[in-house]
Each structure stands twice: as structure tokens, then as C-alpha cells.
C-alpha angles and dihedrals in degrees: 000000000000092000093050090048090054091049091050090049092050090049091052091050092051090048092050091048091050091048091050092048091050091049092050091050091051091048091049092049092049091049092049090048091050092051091048091050091048091049091048091051091048092050091048091050092049092049092050090049092051092048090052092049091049090054091046092053094046092050092046090052091051091051092050093048095048101035101035109015101045096050090046090048091051091051092047092049091050093050093046098047091042088067095056121120118278092255089064099042093088095055098053107130134183111273115246118256092241091052092051091048090051093045089049090066090062097039089052093062098076092034093052091044091057095044096047093045094049103033106012091236146054131225091266094046092046091050091052096042099254128140130179116222136181131205090275101035123273115029118254122241092263094054092042091051092048090049094049094048091047090052089053095061105019096036104038103012094237089296093288102140101227091043092044092058092047092047094049092049094046093048091046092052091051092048092050094046101039104020093235132087120234094246093051093048092048091057099035091247135133133210112219118206127204119216112279126231133182092266093060092047091049093048092048094049091045091052091050092047091049092048092050092050092051092046096047092042091061097240095132092044091053091049090050091052093048091049092048091051091049092051093046091050093058 
């Protein structure tokens, strides 16, 4: 009897230990699964945030080019051609829309430099909730200039269509993978993005649509010609 009782007791103890070990293994697996699920959710949220910021930045760039760069390019073209010799005054023609859009990329460099250095943003960035910051607040003129010139060749490929597509894709991939654009990293800057809502998207798209209509309709070209004629007449 005593021997059998000891055997039964030992069997119960082994069974209890096995049950406890199995329970611990299940709990560990559940905990690991929960952590993996939480990490997967966090990665998905971060990826979605970076995709949204990439779209914000691309839309803000389009707004700046069409609303700031193109008008400035038209004015610059008018002032420059208005100072041509008299033999050329009669052949001044309205610049093509594609030419103005390309010229706007270069004209925007000094304009963006001044706006980012002084205010940390541009009209397009402000509309889309973006602000450029340096380690001590607003970027200085040197950092802003370096950023603007880097955007010109690494962000839009100097406006040369095959290079532009490659540049946009490459910069977008870096932003999605590392969370920072090449021109910000090169200057030690960061671009902070506010949460987007439908109103911001709608305003940004409306600004781009309006800029395209004015550009394609020849308004800026006509203004450039009138300005050139006025300068030449003086």
C-alpha cells in the first residue's frame, strides 16, 4: 500500500510538472505572437505614414512649381527678353507652357531658399502642412540653398523627363525606407509633416489644377510677352 501510494504521488507530481511546462510554453508562444502582431501593426502604421508624407511632399512641390515658380519664370522671361536689341524686339513670342514649367524649376531655387531660410516653409509646403527645420530651428541660408539645389538635381532630375522620373522614384524609395529625403539628410535637416485631412488634400489638388489651367491656357505666356513689350518700349 505505502509503495503504491508513493508511486501514485510521484506520477501526480510528474503530471503536474508537465502540465505547468505546457502551460508556460503556450503562454510564451502567445506572448511572442502578441509582440510580433504589435510590431507588424507598428511597421504598417509607419509605412502608411511615410507613404502619406511622400504624397504630401510631392503635391507641395507641384503647388510651388505651378503657383510660385511658373509666374516668377514668366516675369523673369519677360524682363530678360524685353532687354534684347531692337532687331529682336519684333520676334518676341510667348514662351511655351513646357518651357515655362521647366524654367520654373530653376527660378524656384533662389525663391525657395529665401522662403525656407526665413519662414521654414513655402506656399506649397504650408498648404500641405509641411515645415523644414534644422537642429536649431529654421535652416540658415546656406542649408536652405544646399537643400534647394539638391532637390533640383536629385529630386526632379533638372527637369529632364527620363531623369525626372528616375529621380522621383529614387528619392521616394529612400524616403519610404529611411524616413528622410536625400536633400534633408545632406544638409542635416528634417521636414515635419502635420496630419493630413481631406481639406488639405482638396486645397492642394485644387491649387495644382488651377495652376495647370493657367499654364496650359497661355495666361503666363501672355503676361510675359506684355511685360517684355513694356520693358522694350522704355
